[in-house]
C-alpha positions in Angstrom: -63.5 -4.8 -32.5 -61.2 -4.8 -29.4 -63.0 -2.4 -26.9 -61.4 0.9 -25.6 -60.6 -0.7 -22.2 -58.2 -3.6 -24.5 -56.5 -0.7 -26.5 -56.1 1.0 -23.1 -54.3 -2.1 -22.0 -51.8 -2.3 -24.9 -51.1 1.5 -24.6 -50.5 0.9 -20.9 -48.2 -2.0 -21.8 -46.2 -0.2 -24.6 -45.3 2.4 -22.1 -43.7 -0.2 -19.4 -42.2 -1.5 -21.7 -40.7 2.0 -22.9 -40.1 2.8 -19.3 -38.3 -0.7 -18.4 -35.9 -0.1 -21.5 -35.0 3.6 -20.5 -34.3 2.9 -17.5 -32.5 -0.4 -18.1 -29.8 1.8 -20.9 -29.6 4.5 -18.0 -28.3 1.5 -15.4 -26.1 0.2 -18.2 -24.5 3.5 -18.6 -23.7 3.7 -15.0 -22.2 0.3 -14.1 -19.6 1.1 -16.8 -18.6 4.5 -15.8 -18.4 3.3 -11.7 -16.1 4.9 -10.0 -14.7 5.7 -6.1 -16.8 9.2 -6.3 -19.9 7.8 -7.8 -19.4 10.5 -10.8 -17.7 10.9 -13.9 -15.3 13.1 -15.0 -13.2 13.9 -18.4 -10.0 13.1 -16.8 -8.6 9.7 -15.5 -6.4 8.7 -12.7 -5.5 5.1 -11.8 -3.0 4.1 -8.6 -1.5 1.6 -7.1 -1.5 0.7 -3.4 0.9 -2.5 -2.2 -0.4 -5.3 0.4 0.8 -4.0 3.9 -2.4 -6.2 4.7 -4.8 -8.4 3.0 -6.4 -7.1 -0.4 -9.7 -6.1 1.7 -8.0 -4.0 4.6 -6.3 -2.0 1.9 -9.2 -1.1 0.2 -11.4 -0.2 3.5 -8.4 1.9 4.5 -7.8 3.5 1.0 -11.3 3.9 -0.9 -12.6 6.9 0.8 -9.5 8.8 0.5 -9.9 7.9 -3.2 -12.9 9.4 -2.9 -12.8 12.7 -1.6 -9.3 12.9 -3.8 -11.7 12.0 -6.5 -14.2 14.6 -5.6 -11.2 17.7 -5.2 -9.4 17.1 -8.1 -12.8 15.6 -10.5 -11.0 13.2 -12.0 -11.8 9.5 -11.8 -9.9 7.7 -9.9 -9.1 4.1 -9.9 -7.3 1.9 -7.4 -5.4 -0.8 -8.1 -4.4 -3.6 -5.4 -1.7 -5.3 -6.4 -0.8 -8.7 -5.2 2.9 -8.0 -4.2 5.0 -5.1 -3.4 7.4 -5.6 -6.8 4.3 -5.5 -8.7 4.1 -2.0 -8.2 7.0 -1.6 -10.3 6.2 -3.9 -12.9 2.6 -2.4 -13.3 3.4 1.2 -13.6 4.4 0.1 -17.1 2.3 -3.0 -17.9 -1.3 -1.9 -16.4 -0.7 2.1 -17.1 -0.3 3.1 -13.8 -0.6 7.1 -13.1 0.2 7.0 -9.4 0.9 5.0 -6.9 1.0 4.9 -2.7 4.8 3.9 -2.2 6.5 1.3 0.4 10.0 3.5 1.0 11.8 1.0 -0.6 9.5 0.8 -4.0 9.7 4.6 -3.9 13.3 4.3 -3.7 13.3 2.0 -6.4 10.9 3.6 -8.1 13.3 6.3 -8.1 16.0 5.1 -9.6 13.9 2.7 -11.9 11.2 4.8 -13.5 12.1 8.5 -12.1 8.7 9.2 -10.4 8.4 12.2 -8.9 7.2 12.3 -4.5 4.1 14.1 -4.2 2.8 13.9 0.1 3.1 11.1 2.9 0.6 10.8 6.1 1.7 12.4 9.0 0.4 9.5 11.6 -1.8 10.8 14.3 0.9 10.5 16.8 3.2 12.7 14.7 5.2 10.7 12.9 5.7 10.5 8.9 8.5 8.0 9.3 8.8 4.1 10.2 11.1 2.0 10.6 12.0 -1.8 10.0 11.7 -5.0 13.0 13.2 -8.2 13.2 10.8 -10.1 16.0 10.8 -13.6 17.7 8.4 -15.3 20.6 9.8 -14.1 23.8 9.8 -17.8 24.7 11.4 -18.8 21.6 15.1 -18.6 23.5 16.5 -16.4 20.4 18.4 -13.8 21.6 20.9 -13.1 19.0 22.1 -13.7 15.0 24.2 -16.9 17.1 20.9 -18.2 18.0 19.1 -17.9 15.0 21.1 -20.5 13.6 19.0 -23.5 11.6 15.6 -21.2 12.6 13.1 -20.2 10.0 12.8 -17.0 9.2 9.7 -15.0 7.7 10.4 -11.8 5.2 7.9 -10.0 3.6 8.9 -9.7 0.2 12.7 -8.4 -2.0 11.0 -5.0 -2.5 10.4 -3.5 1.1 12.7 -2.2 3.7 11.5 -3.6 6.8 10.5 -7.1 5.9 14.3 -7.8 3.4 16.6 -4.7 3.4 16.9 -4.3 7.3 17.2 -8.7 7.4 20.2 -8.6 5.0 21.8 -5.3 7.0 21.5 -7.2 10.2 23.0 -10.8 8.5 26.0 -8.8 6.8 26.5 -7.0 10.4 26.1 -10.4 12.6 28.6 -12.2 10.1 26.0 -14.4 8.3 27.4 -14.9 4.6 24.4 -16.9 3.6 20.9 -17.0 5.1 20.1 -19.8 2.7 21.6 -22.1 4.7 22.0 -20.4 7.8 18.2 -20.8 8.7 16.5 -24.7 8.1 13.6 -22.3 6.2 13.8 -19.1 5.2 10.3 -17.8 3.1 8.1 -14.6 1.7 5.0 -14.0 3.5 3.6 -11.1 1.1 2.7 -9.1 3.7 3.6 -7.3 6.8 0.9 -8.5 8.9 1.3 -12.0 7.9 4.8 -12.2 8.8 3.8 -11.0 12.2 1.2 -13.4 12.5 3.7 -16.6 11.5 5.7 -15.6 14.3 2.7 -15.4 16.7 1.4 -18.9 15.5 4.8 -20.9 15.2 5.0 -21.0 11.7 8.0 -19.3 11.6 10.9 -18.6 14.5 11.8 -15.2 13.6 10.4 -12.3 11.3 10.5 -9.2 9.7 8.0 -6.0 9.1 7.2 -2.3 10.0 6.7 -1.1 13.1 3.4 0.9 11.8 1.7 -2.3 11.0 3.2 -4.2 14.3 1.5 -1.5 16.3 -2.3 -1.4 13.9 -2.1 -5.5 14.3 -1.3 -5.0 18.4 -4.4 -2.7 18.8 -6.5 -5.7 18.1 -4.6 -8.2 18.9 -3.0 -8.1 22.6 -1.6 -11.4 22.3 1.4 -9.9 19.4 3.0 -7.4 22.2 2.3 -9.7 25.0 3.8 -12.9 23.4 6.4 -11.4 20.8 10.2 -9.4 21.6 11.7 -7.0 19.2 15.6 -7.7 18.8 16.7 -5.1 16.1 15.1 -2.1 14.4 16.7 -0.1 11.2 16.8 3.7 10.8 13.6 5.5 10.3 12.4 5.9 6.9 9.0 7.3 4.8 5.8 6.3 5.4 4.1 5.1 2.5 4.4 8.0 -0.4 1.8 8.8 -3.6 4.4 9.2 -6.2 3.5 9.5 -9.9 4.8 9.1 -13.5 7.1 11.4 -14.4 4.9 12.7 -17.3 1.6 13.3 -15.3 0.3 16.6 -16.6 1.8 19.8 -14.4 -2.1 20.7 -13.7 -3.4 17.5 -12.7 -0.3 16.7 -10.7 -0.3 20.1 -8.9 -4.2 19.5 -8.4 -3.6 16.2 -6.2 -0.5 17.7 -4.6 -3.1 20.4 -3.0 -5.6 18.6 -2.4 -3.8 15.9 -0.5 -1.9 18.8 1.3 -5.1 21.2 2.1 -7.0 17.8 3.6 -6.9 19.0 6.9 -8.0 22.7 6.2 -11.8 21.3 5.5 -14.0 19.5 7.5 -14.5 16.5 5.0 -10.7 16.1 4.6 -10.4 15.6 8.4 -12.7 13.1 8.5 -11.2 11.5 5.8 -7.8 11.8 7.1 -9.4 9.8 10.9 -10.7 7.0 9.3 -7.2 6.5 7.2 -5.1 7.0 10.7 -3.9 10.6 10.1 -3.3 13.9 11.4 -2.4 15.5 7.4 -0.5 14.6 4.6 2.9 16.4 4.2 5.1 17.0 1.4 7.8 14.5 0.1 10.7 14.6 -2.0 13.4 12.1 -3.2 16.0 13.3 -0.4 13.7 12.3 1.9 14.7 8.5 0.7 18.3 9.1 1.5 18.3 6.8 4.5 17.0 3.9 1.9 19.4 4.5 -0.2 22.3 4.6 2.3 21.2 1.4 3.8 21.1 -0.2 0.4 24.9 1.1 -0.1 25.9 0.0 2.8 25.3 -3.9 1.6 26.4 -3.3 -1.5 23.1 -3.6 -3.4 22.3 -1.2 -6.7 18.3 0.0 -6.7 19.1 1.2 -10.7 19.6 -2.8 -11.6 18.2 -4.4 -8.7 16.1 -7.9 -9.4 12.7 -7.2 -6.7 11.3 -10.9 -7.5 11.4 -12.9 -4.9 13.1 -16.2 -5.7 
């Protein structure tokens, strides 16, 4: 018969197998329910993000905010980073988004097409809660006005942006450019404001359009942006990227989300997250804040309710 030491070894081996099985199951359970807060909650909230910068920069900027909100409203928040601006409209339906941080133009589109409800937007560290679009060139380009642009290369951002599309369209109309497709030797969409800036800076394009907040943010880490680029035109100020929710989101969750944003600057953790995000606080935002976008679109004869925002 086996000795007592052999029996003890069998028992110890069985206990080890049991322990590994239990901990392994626990790890599988955790991986299925992972979210930005590290905890699980009964309510779920899927929030879309547009690509102002590259995907990794967007994720790094918004994850602390999402984790904070998840703890405050006790809901699992999943961030969905979208490949282009127009996708935020499409994905509200196809991907079941509950909310999104809309740019001013996508926000105006979503209000008209999806009846979303804006809740809040950031007030930046300099006290502004708006941004404006800019058309820019290299200082050594010899381009000073619309006439100088003929035959040059233009870098747009996306057909669903105020700064990277609506501003140039208005500028063209005001300066007698009837068909930009033939006026420029080349035109294309970069997908992000940052790429539009760098394409002009690096000589891939002669003229570009982007939002001033991204321009300033990029210039903080790359001095060549302000040293070598010149701004030719700007748009009216429009609301900064605001969080808006689907029209049928539960009133209780909607209120908790809005209050959590508006009260962030009133607690230590919230202020730290705001600082990392680059904001002083969040302020209330309504459909009325998008009036400049609606007016700007009307001036160029653009009907937002039927507008085709897909890039050619």
